[in-house]
C-alpha positions in Angstrom: 87.3 88.1 117.2 90.6 86.4 117.9 92.5 88.7 120.8 95.9 87.6 122.1 99.0 89.2 123.5 102.7 89.6 121.6 105.5 91.2 123.6 102.7 92.2 126.1 100.4 94.1 123.5 96.9 93.0 124.0 96.0 92.8 120.1 92.6 92.2 118.8 91.8 91.0 115.1 88.2 91.6 113.3 86.7 88.6 111.4 86.3 91.3 108.8 90.3 91.4 108.5 90.1 88.2 108.1 87.4 88.4 104.8 88.8 91.3 103.3 92.4 89.1 103.6 90.8 86.3 101.8 89.0 88.3 99.1 92.1 90.6 98.1 94.1 87.6 98.1 91.3 86.2 95.3 89.1 84.6 97.1 86.5 86.5 95.1 87.6 84.8 91.7 88.5 81.6 93.0 87.2 78.3 90.9 88.4 75.7 92.9 90.5 75.0 96.3 93.6 74.3 94.3 93.7 78.3 95.0 92.8 78.1 98.3 96.8 77.7 99.2 97.6 80.4 97.6 95.3 82.9 99.1 96.3 81.4 102.6 99.5 82.3 101.9 98.6 85.9 101.1 96.4 86.1 104.1 99.4 85.1 106.5 101.4 87.4 104.6 99.1 90.5 105.5 98.7 89.3 109.1 102.0 88.8 109.9 102.9 92.4 108.1 100.6 94.3 109.4 101.0 93.0 113.0 104.8 94.1 112.8 103.5 97.4 111.3 101.9 98.5 113.9 104.1 96.9 116.7 106.7 99.4 115.5 103.8 101.9 116.4 103.2 100.1 119.5 106.7 99.9 120.8 107.5 103.8 120.4 104.3 104.9 121.8 105.1 102.9 124.9 108.3 104.9 124.6 106.8 108.1 125.2 104.6 107.1 128.3 101.5 105.1 126.3 99.7 101.9 126.7 99.6 100.5 123.6 97.0 98.0 122.4 96.5 96.7 118.5 93.7 95.9 116.3 93.3 94.5 112.9 90.2 95.3 110.9 88.7 95.5 107.3 90.7 98.6 106.3 94.0 97.2 108.3 95.5 98.1 112.0 95.4 100.7 114.5 97.8 101.1 117.0 95.2 102.4 120.0 98.2 104.6 122.3 96.2 106.4 125.6 97.9 107.4 128.8 99.7 109.9 127.1 99.8 113.1 125.4 102.3 113.4 122.8 104.6 116.1 121.5 104.6 116.7 118.1 108.0 115.2 117.5 107.1 112.2 119.7 103.9 111.8 117.7 105.8 112.1 114.5 108.2 109.2 116.0 105.4 107.3 116.7 104.1 107.8 112.9 107.2 106.9 111.6 108.0 104.1 113.5 105.3 101.9 111.9 106.3 102.4 108.2 110.1 101.8 109.8 109.0 98.6 110.5 107.8 97.5 107.7 110.3 98.7 105.5 112.4 97.1 107.8 110.9 93.4 107.8 110.9 94.1 103.8 114.5 94.7 103.7 115.0 91.6 106.3 112.9 89.2 103.9 115.1 90.3 100.9 117.9 89.5 102.6 116.8 86.0 104.0 115.8 85.1 100.5 119.7 86.2 99.3 121.0 83.4 101.3 118.6 81.1 101.7 116.5 81.0 98.0 113.0 79.5 98.3 112.8 76.0 96.6 109.5 75.5 96.3 106.5 77.4 94.9 104.8 78.2 98.0 108.3 79.6 99.4 108.5 81.6 96.7 104.9 83.1 96.6 105.0 84.1 100.3 108.4 85.7 99.6 106.6 87.9 96.6 103.8 88.7 99.0 106.3 89.5 101.8 107.9 92.1 99.5 104.8 93.4 98.0 103.1 94.6 101.3 106.2 95.8 102.9 107.8 98.1 100.1 104.4 99.0 98.2 101.6 99.4 100.5 104.7 101.1 103.2 104.9 103.4 100.1 101.0 104.2 100.0 101.1 104.4 103.4 103.4 107.5 103.3 101.4 109.4 101.0 100.2 112.9 102.7 97.1 111.4 103.5 94.8 111.3 106.6 94.8 108.8 108.4 97.7 107.2 107.1 100.8 107.2 108.2 102.1 110.0 106.3 99.0 112.3 106.4 99.5 112.1 110.5 103.5 113.0 109.6 102.6 115.8 107.7 99.9 117.2 110.0 102.3 117.1 112.9 105.2 118.8 110.5 102.8 121.6 109.6 101.1 121.7 112.9 97.3 123.1 113.9 97.7 126.1 112.6 98.1 124.4 108.6 95.4 121.7 109.5 93.4 123.3 106.3 96.4 123.1 104.3 97.2 119.2 105.0 93.6 118.4 104.7 93.8 119.9 101.3 97.2 118.2 99.9 95.5 114.7 101.1 92.3 115.8 99.3 94.9 115.9 96.3 96.9 113.2 96.8 93.9 110.5 97.2 92.3 112.1 94.4 95.7 111.5 92.1 96.3 108.6 93.9 93.2 107.0 93.2 92.9 107.9 89.2 96.2 105.6 89.1 95.2 102.9 90.9 91.6 102.5 89.1 93.9 103.2 85.9 96.3 100.2 86.7 93.6 97.9 87.8 93.8 98.1 91.9 90.4 98.7 92.1 90.2 97.8 96.2 92.9 100.4 96.8 91.8 102.9 94.5 88.4 102.7 96.5 90.1 102.8 99.8 91.6 105.9 98.6 88.4 107.8 97.3 87.1 107.8 100.2 89.9 109.1 102.0 90.3 111.5 99.9 86.7 112.2 100.8 87.1 111.8 104.6 89.7 114.6 104.0 87.2 117.0 101.9 84.8 116.8 104.7 86.6 116.9 107.8 90.3 116.1 109.3 89.7 112.3 110.2 91.8 111.4 113.6 93.7 108.1 114.5 96.5 105.9 113.9 
């Protein structure tokens, strides 16, 4: 497992994270070593984008008294926030900070390429990956499905007395989104959403 620090926050990266990135980037259908540069660019874009997303959670969590640690795993990223019990408003702010950081990175990438358009095929490919991840994945992450950030925001907005509403909205949205993902050929996304729908059906999952 890779371990390092960014802005003082401990970061750990599972080997499974790299494997899933490799497979999603086209590694599962790689025909020759000529495909490898594009896959590596995808892995770089995913790693950097998810790290920035989790740093958004970490900075706001630290502001409210937590001692964050970031963990990247096969399903994405997780910011562990021990050391403080957040109020509902604080929890919403922490949950929203990750998507906000992703959108900011996507907008910064868009502005950068307007000023300095990439001149190589690799640069254009990396730019497209960054835009796709930080805009499309952020939209998915904001769906009201636990434990996605959108689900956690909805949970805190509705409060514990309406946890069943949160859970069933998660089931409905996960099922609809999974059906759409399968229909457009996004197999991994569809499987992930179907799994999250099942988790919401079984019980209300925890985590960020």
